[in-house]
Every structure is written in structure tokens, then in C-alpha cells.
N, CA, C and O atoms as CSV, one atom per row, in Angstrom:
chain,resi,resn,atom,element,x,y,z
A,1,MET,N,N,107.751,-213.213,114.616
A,1,MET,CA,C,108.934,-213.895,115.090
A,1,MET,C,C,110.077,-213.590,114.126
A,1,MET,O,O,109.880,-213.507,112.913
A,2,SER,N,N,111.253,-213.427,114.677
A,2,SER,CA,C,112.437,-213.201,113.862
A,2,SER,C,C,113.612,-213.946,114.488
A,2,SER,O,O,113.496,-214.539,115.560
A,3,TYR,N,N,114.732,-213.900,113.799
A,3,TYR,CA,C,115.931,-214.599,114.263
A,3,TYR,C,C,117.084,-213.618,114.325
A,3,TYR,O,O,117.230,-212.757,113.458
A,4,ARG,N,N,117.900,-213.755,115.354
A,4,ARG,CA,C,119.115,-212.947,115.489
A,4,ARG,C,C,120.295,-213.896,115.342
A,4,ARG,O,O,120.430,-214.862,116.093
A,5,ILE,N,N,121.142,-213.607,114.368
A,5,ILE,CA,C,122.335,-214.412,114.126
A,5,ILE,C,C,123.530,-213.596,114.584
A,5,ILE,O,O,123.788,-212.506,114.073
A,6,ASN,N,N,124.254,-214.136,115.552
A,6,ASN,CA,C,125.396,-213.446,116.136
A,6,ASN,C,C,126.693,-214.124,115.678
A,6,ASN,O,O,126.811,-215.349,115.687
A,7,VAL,N,N,127.638,-213.310,115.286
A,7,VAL,CA,C,128.967,-213.808,114.937
A,7,VAL,C,C,129.947,-213.220,115.946
A,7,VAL,O,O,130.062,-212.002,116.084
A,8,ALA,N,N,130.643,-214.098,116.641
A,8,ALA,CA,C,131.626,-213.681,117.643
A,8,ALA,C,C,133.023,-214.091,117.168
A,8,ALA,O,O,133.193,-215.117,116.509
A,9,MET,N,N,134.014,-213.273,117.516
A,9,MET,CA,C,135.402,-213.509,117.102
A,9,MET,C,C,136.211,-214.017,118.294
A,9,MET,O,O,136.056,-213.538,119.418
A,10,SER,N,N,137.061,-214.979,118.032
A,10,SER,CA,C,137.928,-215.518,119.081
A,10,SER,C,C,138.888,-214.445,119.570
A,10,SER,O,O,139.480,-213.703,118.786
A,11,ILE,N,N,139.024,-214.386,120.898
A,11,ILE,CA,C,139.991,-213.452,121.487
A,11,ILE,C,C,141.062,-214.202,122.281
A,11,ILE,O,O,141.823,-213.606,123.043
A,12,GLY,N,N,141.104,-215.528,122.085
A,12,GLY,CA,C,142.121,-216.326,122.748
A,12,GLY,C,C,141.532,-217.272,123.777
A,12,GLY,O,O,140.314,-217.422,123.864
A,13,PRO,N,N,142.388,-217.906,124.551
A,13,PRO,CA,C,141.906,-218.857,125.547
A,13,PRO,C,C,141.153,-218.161,126.682
A,13,PRO,O,O,141.377,-216.988,126.981
A,14,ASN,N,N,140.245,-218.933,127.306
A,14,ASN,CA,C,139.522,-218.374,128.444
A,14,ASN,C,C,140.437,-218.306,129.670
A,14,ASN,O,O,141.619,-218.636,129.584
A,15,TRP,N,N,139.891,-217.880,130.801
A,15,TRP,CA,C,140.688,-217.588,131.983
A,15,TRP,C,C,141.489,-218.782,132.502
A,15,TRP,O,O,142.582,-218.599,133.039
A,16,ASN,N,N,140.957,-220.019,132.350
A,16,ASN,CA,C,141.713,-221.175,132.853
A,16,ASN,C,C,142.248,-222.055,131.720
A,16,ASN,O,O,142.637,-223.204,131.932
A,17,ASN,N,N,142.257,-221.485,130.510
A,17,ASN,CA,C,142.852,-222.136,129.344
A,17,ASN,C,C,142.196,-223.478,129.000
A,17,ASN,O,O,142.872,-224.390,128.523
A,18,THR,N,N,140.884,-223.606,129.237
A,18,THR,CA,C,140.189,-224.855,128.924
A,18,THR,C,C,139.342,-224.756,127.667
A,18,THR,O,O,138.914,-225.779,127.132
A,19,SER,N,N,139.091,-223.548,127.186
A,19,SER,CA,C,138.335,-223.363,125.941
A,19,SER,C,C,138.648,-221.978,125.388
A,19,SER,O,O,139.501,-221.268,125.920
A,20,THR,N,N,137.964,-221.602,124.335
A,20,THR,CA,C,138.208,-220.329,123.665
A,20,THR,C,C,137.210,-219.277,124.137
A,20,THR,O,O,136.034,-219.578,124.337
A,21,SER,N,N,137.674,-218.057,124.313
A,21,SER,CA,C,136.804,-216.926,124.621
A,21,SER,C,C,136.468,-216.194,123.333
A,21,SER,O,O,137.294,-216.091,122.426
A,22,TYR,N,N,135.244,-215.687,123.266
A,22,TYR,CA,C,134.786,-214.969,122.071
A,22,TYR,C,C,134.244,-213.605,122.467
A,22,TYR,O,O,133.747,-213.415,123.576
A,23,ARG,N,N,134.348,-212.665,121.543
A,23,ARG,CA,C,133.793,-211.322,121.715
A,23,ARG,C,C,132.895,-211.016,120.522
A,23,ARG,O,O,133.191,-211.398,119.390
A,24,HIS,N,N,131.788,-210.315,120.797
A,24,HIS,CA,C,130.837,-209.955,119.742
A,24,HIS,C,C,131.555,-209.282,118.572
A,24,HIS,O,O,132.348,-208.363,118.775
A,25,PHE,N,N,131.279,-209.737,117.354
A,25,PHE,CA,C,131.841,-209.159,116.140
A,25,PHE,C,C,130.751,-208.396,115.396
A,25,PHE,O,O,130.907,-207.208,115.114
A,26,PHE,N,N,129.642,-209.077,115.074
A,26,PHE,CA,C,128.476,-208.418,114.498
A,26,PHE,C,C,127.276,-209.343,114.612
A,26,PHE,O,O,127.416,-210.533,114.898
A,27,ALA,N,N,126.094,-208.783,114.386
A,27,ALA,CA,C,124.868,-209.568,114.416
A,27,ALA,C,C,123.938,-209.068,113.321
A,27,ALA,O,O,123.986,-207.901,112.933
A,28,VAL,N,N,123.095,-209.961,112.832
A,28,VAL,CA,C,122.047,-209.600,111.883
A,28,VAL,C,C,120.736,-210.146,112.416
A,28,VAL,O,O,120.698,-211.175,113.092
A,29,GLU,N,N,119.661,-209.435,112.099
A,29,GLU,CA,C,118.339,-209.904,112.470
A,29,GLU,C,C,117.547,-210.084,111.189
A,29,GLU,O,O,117.563,-209.220,110.312
A,30,THR,N,N,116.853,-211.210,111.085
A,30,THR,CA,C,116.075,-211.497,109.888
A,30,THR,C,C,114.731,-212.093,110.274
A,30,THR,O,O,114.609,-212.801,111.273
A,31,ASP,N,N,113.737,-211.793,109.468
A,31,ASP,CA,C,112.430,-212.427,109.628
A,31,ASP,C,C,112.202,-213.396,108.469
A,31,ASP,O,O,111.074,-213.605,108.022
A,32,LEU,N,N,113.294,-213.976,108.000
A,32,LEU,CA,C,113.284,-214.927,106.895
A,32,LEU,C,C,112.222,-215.998,107.125
A,32,LEU,O,O,112.212,-216.675,108.153
A,33,ILE,N,N,111.343,-216.135,106.159
A,33,ILE,CA,C,110.301,-217.153,106.246
A,33,ILE,C,C,110.871,-218.462,105.728
A,33,ILE,O,O,111.407,-218.520,104.622
A,34,VAL,N,N,110.755,-219.490,106.513
A,34,VAL,CA,C,111.295,-220.790,106.149
A,34,VAL,C,C,110.270,-221.516,105.284
A,34,VAL,O,O,109.144,-221.759,105.717
A,35,SER,N,N,110.666,-221.860,104.062
A,35,SER,CA,C,109.785,-222.605,103.161
A,35,SER,C,C,110.627,-223.476,102.241
A,35,SER,O,O,111.846,-223.321,102.167
A,36,GLN,N,N,109.977,-224.380,101.551
A,36,GLN,CA,C,110.676,-225.278,100.627
A,36,GLN,C,C,111.130,-224.544,99.370
A,36,GLN,O,O,112.128,-224.930,98.760
A,37,ALA,N,N,110.412,-223.489,98.971
A,37,ALA,CA,C,110.686,-222.816,97.697
A,37,ALA,C,C,111.825,-221.807,97.772
A,37,ALA,O,O,112.350,-221.397,96.737
A,38,SER,N,N,112.211,-221.405,98.960
A,38,SER,CA,C,113.245,-220.382,99.085
A,38,SER,C,C,114.330,-220.844,100.053
A,38,SER,O,O,114.136,-221.801,100.802
A,39,PRO,N,N,115.464,-220.164,100.033
A,39,PRO,CA,C,116.514,-220.519,101.001
A,39,PRO,C,C,115.971,-220.410,102.414
A,39,PRO,O,O,115.169,-219.524,102.709
A,40,ASN,N,N,116.397,-221.291,103.271
A,40,ASN,CA,C,115.882,-221.251,104.637
A,40,ASN,C,C,116.948,-220.757,105.610
A,40,ASN,O,O,118.075,-220.452,105.222
A,41,LEU,N,N,116.575,-220.688,106.847
A,41,LEU,CA,C,117.461,-220.176,107.884
A,41,LEU,C,C,118.747,-220.991,107.991
A,41,LEU,O,O,119.827,-220.432,108.181
A,42,LYS,N,N,118.631,-222.299,107.868
A,42,LYS,CA,C,119.818,-223.154,107.954
A,42,LYS,C,C,120.808,-222.818,106.839
A,42,LYS,O,O,122.017,-222.794,107.073
A,43,ASP,N,N,120.303,-222.558,105.622
A,43,ASP,CA,C,121.188,-222.176,104.516
A,43,ASP,C,C,121.919,-220.865,104.821
A,43,ASP,O,O,123.109,-220.727,104.538
A,44,LEU,N,N,121.194,-219.911,105.398
A,44,LEU,CA,C,121.804,-218.634,105.748
A,44,LEU,C,C,122.890,-218.814,106.803
A,44,LEU,O,O,123.982,-218.259,106.680
A,45,VAL,N,N,122.587,-219.587,107.837
A,45,VAL,CA,C,123.567,-219.834,108.903
A,45,VAL,C,C,124.765,-220.604,108.361
A,45,VAL,O,O,125.906,-220.293,108.705
A,46,ASP,N,N,124.521,-221.604,107.517
A,46,ASP,CA,C,125.625,-222.361,106.918
A,46,ASP,C,C,126.529,-221.453,106.089
A,46,ASP,O,O,127.750,-221.609,106.112
A,47,SER,N,N,125.939,-220.502,105.353
A,47,SER,CA,C,126.733,-219.553,104.561
A,47,SER,C,C,127.611,-218.690,105.459
A,47,SER,O,O,128.774,-218.437,105.144
A,48,LEU,N,N,127.049,-218.240,106.580
A,48,LEU,CA,C,127.845,-217.438,107.510
A,48,LEU,C,C,128.939,-218.272,108.159
A,48,LEU,O,O,130.043,-217.774,108.383
A,49,MET,N,N,128.649,-219.534,108.464
A,49,MET,CA,C,129.678,-220.404,109.053
A,49,MET,C,C,130.799,-220.679,108.058
A,49,MET,O,O,131.954,-220.836,108.455
A,50,ASP,N,N,130.471,-220.739,106.766
A,50,ASP,CA,C,131.514,-220.906,105.746
A,50,ASP,C,C,132.384,-219.651,105.654
A,50,ASP,O,O,133.604,-219.741,105.514
A,51,ALA,N,N,131.748,-218.488,105.735
A,51,ALA,CA,C,132.479,-217.221,105.637
A,51,ALA,C,C,133.266,-216.912,106.910
A,51,ALA,O,O,134.328,-216.291,106.859
A,52,TYR,N,N,132.733,-217.351,108.052
A,52,TYR,CA,C,133.362,-217.099,109.352
A,52,TYR,C,C,133.555,-218.438,110.071
A,52,TYR,O,O,132.776,-218.784,110.959
A,53,PRO,N,N,134.598,-219.193,109.686
A,53,PRO,CA,C,134.774,-220.564,110.187
A,53,PRO,C,C,135.250,-220.636,111.638
A,53,PRO,O,O,135.952,-219.755,112.135
A,54,ALA,N,N,134.840,-221.717,112.293
A,54,ALA,CA,C,135.312,-222.035,113.650
A,54,ALA,C,C,136.733,-222.565,113.539
A,54,ALA,O,O,137.059,-223.139,112.501
A,55,PRO,N,N,137.576,-222.419,114.505
A,55,PRO,CA,C,137.351,-221.826,115.820
A,55,PRO,C,C,137.641,-220.328,115.877
A,55,PRO,O,O,137.531,-219.719,116.941
A,56,ALA,N,N,138.010,-219.726,114.743
A,56,ALA,CA,C,138.290,-218.287,114.761
A,56,ALA,C,C,137.019,-217.478,115.036
A,56,ALA,O,O,137.087,-216.362,115.550
A,57,PHE,N,N,135.858,-218.051,114.689
A,57,PHE,CA,C,134.576,-217.388,114.906
A,57,PHE,C,C,133.580,-218.390,115.484
A,57,PHE,O,O,133.758,-219.602,115.366
A,58,ASN,N,N,132.535,-217.863,116.106
A,58,ASN,CA,C,131.460,-218.691,116.644
A,58,ASN,C,C,130.141,-218.062,116.189
A,58,ASN,O,O,129.858,-216.907,116.507
A,59,VAL,N,N,129.336,-218.827,115.445
A,59,VAL,CA,C,128.058,-218.336,114.932
A,59,VAL,C,C,126.936,-218.984,115.740
A,59,VAL,O,O,126.868,-220.209,115.850
A,60,THR,N,N,126.055,-218.153,116.303
A,60,THR,CA,C,124.922,-218.654,117.081
A,60,THR,C,C,123.636,-218.005,116.589
A,60,THR,O,O,123.660,-216.929,115.991
A,61,VAL,N,N,122.508,-218.671,116.846
A,61,VAL,CA,C,121.202,-218.178,116.411
A,61,VAL,C,C,120.257,-218.127,117.605
A,61,VAL,O,O,120.196,-219.060,118.406
A,62,SER,N,N,119.522,-217.023,117.712
A,62,SER,CA,C,118.501,-216.865,118.748
A,62,SER,C,C,117.169,-216.568,118.062
A,62,SER,O,O,117.121,-215.862,117.054
A,63,GLN,N,N,116.106,-217.108,118.613
A,63,GLN,CA,C,114.772,-216.848,118.096
A,63,GLN,C,C,114.155,-215.731,118.932
A,63,GLN,O,O,114.127,-215.809,120.160
A,64,LEU,N,N,113.661,-214.693,118.262
A,64,LEU,CA,C,113.075,-213.551,118.954
A,64,LEU,C,C,111.562,-213.566,118.764
A,64,LEU,O,O,111.070,-213.772,117.655
A,65,TYR,N,N,110.839,-213.351,119.838
A,65,TYR,CA,C,109.385,-213.292,119.777
A,65,TYR,C,C,108.955,-211.850,119.993
A,65,TYR,O,O,109.378,-211.202,120.950
A,66,ASN,N,N,108.121,-211.358,119.107
A,66,ASN,CA,C,107.601,-210.002,119.223
A,66,ASN,C,C,106.095,-210.071,119.442
A,66,ASN,O,O,105.419,-210.937,118.885
A,67,TYR,N,N,105.586,-209.182,120.233
A,67,TYR,CA,C,104.146,-209.129,120.403
A,67,TYR,C,C,103.732,-207.672,120.565
A,67,TYR,O,O,104.543,-206.812,120.910
A,68,SER,N,N,102.477,-207.420,120.312
A,68,SER,CA,C,101.956,-206.070,120.463
A,68,SER,C,C,100.647,-206.134,121.233
A,68,SER,O,O,99.955,-207.152,121.236
A,69,VAL,N,N,100.331,-205.043,121.873
A,69,VAL,CA,C,99.110,-204.924,122.648
A,69,VAL,C,C,98.400,-203.655,122.205
A,69,VAL,O,O,99.002,-202.581,122.187
A,70,ASP,N,N,97.134,-203.765,121.849
A,70,ASP,CA,C,96.362,-202.575,121.490
A,70,ASP,C,C,96.071,-201.758,122.737
A,70,ASP,O,O,95.730,-202.307,123.785
A,71,ILE,N,N,96.205,-200.462,122.619
A,71,ILE,CA,C,95.917,-199.568,123.744
A,71,ILE,C,C,94.931,-198.515,123.292
A,71,ILE,O,O,94.821,-198.222,122.102
A,72,GLU,N,N,94.225,-197.956,124.232
A,72,GLU,CA,C,93.303,-196.849,123.935
A,72,GLU,C,C,94.040,-195.541,124.140
A,72,GLU,O,O,94.749,-195.359,125.130
A,73,VAL,N,N,93.866,-194.635,123.194
A,73,VAL,CA,C,94.495,-193.306,123.312
A,73,VAL,C,C,93.451,-192.222,123.266
A,73,VAL,O,O,93.784,-191.040,123.351
């Protein structure tokens, strides 16, 4: 399992001027293991939110599931 953190940049109001529209700026993928002894995912996301503050940016997190299947060759 890994996490994808997306940072989107504001491009102005949406089509009916009721909220802000965002466009992809960059994304990072991490398999950061969450534990008490090391920085966790929340710390990483909080750091990115400090560096890329709202409403100029929007930071979101997605959880990615990976799996593999053994095959015969």
C-alpha cells in the first residue's frame, strides 16, 4: 500500500463563481510507514499544506492498493 499526495494550484473561480477551480500542480507517491518512532503521513501532509497554503493550493491524499499475482511462465 502507498499514498499519493496531490497538490493542485488555484486557477480562479469555477464556472458559476461558487467556489475555486484547481489544476494539477504536482504529485508525490510514498510508501511511508506510519509509526510512533518516525514522522507519519499526517506530518508530511501538514508540511506540504504549510508550504502550499489554501486557498492558493489544494492538497489531497489518496491511498493506493497494489497487488500481485503469481503466473506460470
